[in-house]
C-alpha positions in Angstrom: -12.1 -5.9 -14.6 -14.2 -2.8 -13.8 -12.5 -2.3 -10.5 -9.1 -2.4 -12.1 -10.2 0.0 -14.8 -11.5 2.5 -12.3 -8.2 2.2 -10.4 -6.3 3.3 -13.4 -8.8 6.1 -14.1 -8.0 7.5 -10.7 -4.2 7.1 -11.1 -4.2 8.7 -14.5 -6.6 11.5 -13.2 -4.0 12.3 -10.6 -1.2 12.2 -13.1 -2.7 14.4 -15.8 -5.4 16.4 -14.1 -5.1 16.9 -10.4 -1.3 16.9 -10.4 -0.9 19.6 -13.1 -3.5 21.7 -11.3 -1.4 21.5 -8.1 1.7 22.5 -10.1 -0.1 25.5 -11.5 -1.0 26.6 -8.0 2.5 26.4 -6.6 4.1 27.6 -9.9 2.4 31.0 -9.5 4.5 31.9 -6.5 7.3 34.4 -6.9 10.3 35.4 -4.8 11.3 39.0 -3.8 13.0 39.7 -7.1 10.0 38.4 -9.2 11.7 35.1 -10.0 10.8 31.5 -9.2 13.3 30.7 -6.5 10.4 29.8 -4.2 9.1 27.2 -1.8 6.0 27.3 0.4 7.9 29.3 3.0 10.6 31.1 0.9 8.6 33.5 -1.2 7.3 37.1 -1.5 3.6 36.3 -1.1 3.0 34.3 2.1 -0.8 34.4 1.8 -0.8 33.0 -1.7 1.8 30.4 -0.7 -0.5 29.2 2.2 -3.5 28.9 -0.1 -1.5 27.1 -2.7 0.0 24.7 -0.2 -3.4 24.0 1.5 -5.0 23.4 -1.9 -2.3 21.1 -3.1 -2.5 19.1 0.2 -6.3 18.9 -0.1 -6.0 17.5 -3.6 -3.4 15.0 -2.5 -5.4 14.0 0.6 -8.6 13.6 -1.3 -7.2 11.5 -4.0 -5.3 9.4 -1.4 -8.4 8.8 0.6 -10.3 7.8 -2.5 -7.6 5.4 -3.5 -7.1 3.9 -0.1 -10.8 3.5 0.6 -11.8 2.2 -2.8 -8.8 0.2 -4.0 -5.7 -0.4 -1.8 -3.3 1.3 0.5 -0.6 1.4 -2.1 -3.0 3.0 -4.6 -4.0 5.7 -2.2 -0.4 6.6 -1.3 0.7 6.6 -4.9 -2.2 8.9 -5.9 -1.3 11.4 -3.1 2.4 11.2 -4.1 1.7 11.9 -7.7 -0.3 15.1 -6.8 2.4 16.3 -4.5 5.1 15.4 -7.0 3.5 17.7 -9.5 3.1 20.4 -6.8 6.8 20.2 -6.1 7.4 20.9 -9.8 6.1 24.4 -9.4 8.6 25.3 -6.7 12.2 26.4 -7.0 15.5 24.5 -6.5 18.1 24.6 -3.8 20.7 26.3 -6.0 18.3 29.0 -7.2 17.2 29.8 -3.7 20.8 30.1 -2.4 21.9 32.1 -5.4 19.1 34.6 -5.0 19.8 35.1 -1.3 23.6 35.1 -1.9 24.2 33.0 1.2 22.7 30.2 3.3 20.2 32.4 5.2 17.2 30.5 3.9 18.5 27.0 4.9 16.8 27.3 8.3 13.4 28.0 6.7 14.1 25.0 4.3 14.7 22.8 7.4 11.4 23.9 8.9 9.6 23.4 5.6 11.3 20.0 5.0 10.1 18.7 8.4 6.7 20.2 7.9 6.4 18.6 4.5 7.4 15.3 5.9 4.9 15.6 8.7 2.1 16.6 6.2 2.9 13.5 4.1 2.8 11.5 7.4 -0.7 12.9 8.1 -1.9 12.1 4.6 -0.4 8.6 4.9 -2.2 8.1 8.2 -5.5 9.0 6.5 -4.9 6.6 3.7 -3.8 3.8 6.1 -6.8 4.3 8.3 -9.2 4.3 5.3 -7.6 1.2 3.9 -7.7 -0.6 7.3 -11.4 -0.1 7.6 -12.0 -1.6 4.2 -10.1 -4.9 4.8 -12.0 -8.2 4.8 -13.4 -9.3 8.2 -10.5 -11.5 9.1 -8.0 -8.7 8.5 -9.7 -5.9 10.5 -8.2 -4.6 13.7 -5.0 -3.5 12.1 -3.3 -0.4 13.7 -2.0 2.7 12.0 1.7 2.0 12.8 1.7 -1.8 13.1 -0.5 -3.8 10.7 0.1 -7.1 12.5 2.1 -8.3 15.4 2.2 -8.9 19.2 0.7 -6.2 21.4 2.4 -4.0 24.0 6.0 -3.1 24.2 7.0 -5.3 21.2 4.9 -3.1 18.9 6.4 0.0 20.3 9.9 -1.3 20.0 9.2 -2.4 16.4 7.8 1.0 15.5 10.9 2.8 16.9 13.2 0.4 15.1 11.2 1.0 11.9 11.6 4.8 12.2 15.3 4.6 12.9 16.1 2.0 10.2 13.9 3.8 7.7 15.5 7.2 8.4 19.0 5.8 8.3 18.5 3.9 5.0 16.6 6.7 3.4 19.3 9.2 4.3 22.1 7.0 2.9 20.2 6.4 -0.4 19.3 10.1 -0.9 22.9 11.1 -0.1 24.1 8.7 -2.9 21.4 9.6 -5.4 21.0 13.4 -5.1 23.9 14.4 -7.4 22.4 17.7 -8.6 19.8 20.3 -7.5 17.7 19.9 -10.7 13.9 19.4 -10.3 13.0 15.8 -11.0 16.5 14.6 -10.0 16.0 15.6 -6.4 12.4 14.1 -6.4 13.7 10.9 -7.9 16.5 10.7 -5.3 13.9 10.9 -2.5 11.6 8.4 -4.2 14.6 5.9 -4.4 15.4 6.9 -0.8 11.8 6.1 0.2 12.2 2.7 -1.4 15.3 2.1 0.7 13.5 3.4 3.8 10.5 1.2 3.3 12.5 -1.9 2.8 14.7 -1.2 5.8 11.7 -0.4 8.0 9.9 -3.6 7.0 13.0 -5.7 7.7 13.5 -4.0 11.1 9.9 -4.6 12.1 9.9 -8.2 10.7 12.9 -9.0 12.9 10.7 -8.2 15.9 7.8 -10.2 14.5 5.8 -7.2 13.6 4.4 -6.1 10.2 4.8 -2.3 10.1 2.7 0.1 8.1 4.5 2.7 5.8 4.1 5.4 8.5 7.3 4.6 10.6 9.5 4.8 7.5 7.8 8.0 6.5 8.4 9.4 9.9 12.1 8.6 9.6 12.3 10.4 6.3 10.5 13.4 7.8 13.3 13.6 10.5 15.9 13.5 7.8 14.1 16.2 5.8 14.2 18.5 8.9 17.8 17.9 9.9 19.5 17.9 6.5 19.4 21.6 5.7 20.7 22.4 9.2 23.6 20.0 8.8 24.4 21.6 5.4 24.3 25.0 7.0 26.8 24.0 9.7 29.0 22.0 7.4 29.4 24.7 4.7 29.2 27.8 7.0 29.9 30.9 5.0 30.9 28.8 2.0 27.3 27.8 1.1 27.2 29.8 -2.2 30.6 28.5 -3.2 29.5 24.9 -2.5 26.5 25.4 -4.7 28.5 26.8 -7.6 31.2 24.2 -7.1 28.8 21.2 -7.0 30.0 20.2 -3.5 26.9 21.0 -1.6 25.8 18.3 0.9 23.6 15.9 -1.2 21.1 15.4 1.6 20.4 19.1 1.5 19.6 19.3 -2.2 16.0 18.0 -2.0 13.6 20.8 -0.8 10.1 21.0 0.5 7.7 18.7 -1.3 10.5 16.5 -2.6 10.4 14.8 0.8 6.6 14.5 1.0 6.1 13.2 -2.5 9.1 10.9 -2.4 8.0 9.3 0.9 4.5 8.7 -0.4 5.7 7.2 -3.7 8.7 5.3 -2.5 8.0 3.8 0.9 5.2 1.4 -0.1 7.2 0.2 -3.1 10.2 -0.6 -0.8 8.0 -2.4 1.6 6.4 -4.4 -1.2 9.9 -5.3 -2.5 10.9 -6.4 1.0 7.9 -8.8 1.1 5.3 -6.9 3.1 1.7 -7.5 2.2 0.3 -4.0 2.8 -3.3 -4.6 1.7 -5.1 -7.9 1.4 -7.3 -6.4 -1.3 -4.4 -5.6 -3.5 -3.0 -9.1 -3.1 -6.4 -10.7 -3.9 -6.6 -8.4 -7.0 -3.2 -9.5 -8.2 -4.1 -13.2 -7.6 -7.3 -12.8 -9.6 -5.7 -11.2 -12.6 -4.3 -14.4 -14.2 -7.7 -16.1 -13.8 -9.5 -13.2 -15.5 -7.0 -13.3 -18.3 -7.5 -17.1 -18.8 -11.2 -16.7 -19.2 -10.8 -14.3 -22.1 
């Protein structure tokens, strides 16, 4: 009971304390006209943006490590995702960025930032998975960062590659279907749902090769999508980027920006893997099994 209560204290702390603090840091950035059409790379104050980004990532990584070490892998990833989701709330939207520039000149920077954000989420995820693996019961130790359980050698490598490709493809399809506007929250939710699809597809791909994958291959697939999507949009729309934004015909995959991809991957992928039947953390499974017994004794 105490353990469960502490877990919720951590989650709520990320939701109402650490997250809003991260949003305040990123929300202080301004563009060249003094507005808020900003990301961590598209802004008028690069130094402040670097500090805000590093601070937000440190808050996310710290909360994720605490959750992964003390409770479960899913808890750690969720805590990190909540903090980065709030940090994304302080940034601008795709339509505001394009309208300020008057063209698609910032899409290349958005592609770099999307890939970087996905890789940063992957790094945080690796820290959480590593911390969680070290806290497993004795019989469950020896799990890898990419493959939690399965045969060694080339089969693990092939399963990992399949997980990346399946996760990226499924995530891209779901985000394309769900990202119907450039509004904050809507783009984040689209990537969260995309992460759910990516996690489920990655698990099924790995399971077909007799391997139980960690969330990292699916997150890597989403990071690739995050880096490619703005470039595809730039080529697809050409000189008509501004018209596509005004007309609502902009490529849906290009609508999420920056930390949308990082937070969405951290929040969505473990949910999708859980729905697909993956047991990510034995401690979480044991806690869920003990809950009915605790309730019966009250």
